[in-house]
Structure formats: structure tokens, C-alpha cells
C-alpha positions, 0 to 999 in steps of 0.5 A: 869141146866145152866144159860147163862147171856147176859150183856147189858143195857136195853131199845131201846136207848142202843140196838145197843151199843157195850156194848150190844153185850151180849144181842145180843148173848143170843137173838140169842140163844133164837131165833135159838133154839126155847126158850120160850118167854122172861118173866120179872123175877130176875130184868131182863128178862128170857127165858127157853129152852133145848140145847142137853138135858141140860136145859138152862135159858137165862138171860138179867139183867134189872138193867143196866150194873153196877148192873148186879150182883144183877140180876145174884145172884137172879137167881142163888139163885132161881135155886140153882145154883153154879158159875160153872153153870153160863156163862156170855156173855160180850163185850171185849175191849182187843179182836179185833172185831169179835174175841171170847174167853172162859175163867173161873175165873180171874179178871174183867179187869175193866168191870163194869158188871163183877165187879158187878157179882164178888161182888155177886157170886165170880169169878168162872164162865165162860165168853164168851168174845166177841171182840169189839176192843179198841178205843185206849185210856182209856179216850175214852172207856166210849163213845166208848162202848156206841156207836152203832156198825158201819154199816161196823160191821154188817156182822161180828156181824151176823156171830158171832151171828150165830156161837154162836147159832150154838155152844151153845149146846156144851157150855151147855155141857161144851165143850168150845173148840167145841163151839169156833170151831163152831164160828170160822167156821162161822167167817172164813168158809172153802174155796172151793177146789182150782181150777185147775191151768189154762193152760198157755196162748199160746205163742205169734205168733212170739215166736211160729214161732221163729226157725221154719221158712223156710230158704229161702236163696239160696245154694250159699248164705248159703255158703257165710254166713258160711265163713263170 
């Protein structure tokens, strides 16, 4: 059994925030793979389903970001899971918008949701880092992550969410490389075969006729021109 956790803040006010991209990811997995309805449980909401024969519990903590570990710890204890069975989807300032990376273990890099999870279950869980870019200065971070994505971001967000749903079965099987490949294919689909090179444009009329025009000089004029 796997526990996929999406991080975010509950409520319509925060639904479109950059900080809520983790919620968006698990919502898309639930939708595309026919998971069950979301139910209130573990201080959050859960949805259950199966990915390639592996039972997966999706969890969206309802505790607000900085207390996410409470919900995750409660779910882990109920299902008797280990940290290695947990994958957390979260926003990542240190990756450009649209970039995605999977890692296991390591620090929380100041992310309040991860900080809370570290405190409750340790650091030996997997993370899917969803790039949102950095505002440029640390003093602007709090406001930036709590702002909605811009309209210009919607295309890459949709591509990323589709890729996450496509690759979710690989992730459930522990094949992070194949999961990342599935996302990459959605973010940068294969280009069609190169078109045949176009035939070169015909030369201008003057160039085509140059050197082929008839010599209309008289024999005498040709002779004179030779000895000039």
C-alpha cells in the first residue's frame, strides 16, 4: 500500500495558490484513475484507488500547510505504513516553473509543510518536487507562494498534471525514472518527423538566361572584338 500526500492549504481562498500545486496533483490522479470519493479523515480528506495492482491512498491534509505532519502521521499509523511507503507532492521554489524532480530523504529546505512532516515521521519519505520558480528574494517568498498562478501558467500546469496522472502507476511501483519520463513527455511532446526539405526556389529569370542568350553579333563584329 502507498500513501500519496498532496500539500496545500484547505479552502476555496487558497485553491489556485502556487502553494497548492500538491493538492492539484493528487486531485488529478484521483480524477484520471477513477479513485473513490474524497472523505473526511485523518484531519484531512482521503480518496482510495488502485494503480497497476497497488492500492494507493491519496491524502490532502486539512490542517493548513505548517501542520501537515499531523495528518500524515495519523494516516501512517492507521494503515501501519513506513516512511518509505509515503510520497509527498509539494511546491518547489528551487525548480523553474514546469520542472519536476523526485527525491527521497534530505532536508526540508525551509518548506513549512515538509518541516512539519519531518517532525512527525522523519525524512525517509519520497518527495515529488513541483517547480514553481522563485520570486527573486527571500522576503517575497511568503507572498509569492500564496498568490494564484498567473493565467499564462495554465498551459504548463495542465500539461504537468496530465503527466503526473499518466506516470502515477509507475510511481506506485517505485519506478521514479519512468514516472519522470511520463511527465517529461507531456511537458515536451515528441516533435513530428522532420519535413522534407523544400526544393530550392527557382533562380530569377535573369540568372537562368545568363550565358545562354544567343550571340547576335555579326562575324565581322566578333572578329573586331577579338582583337580589341
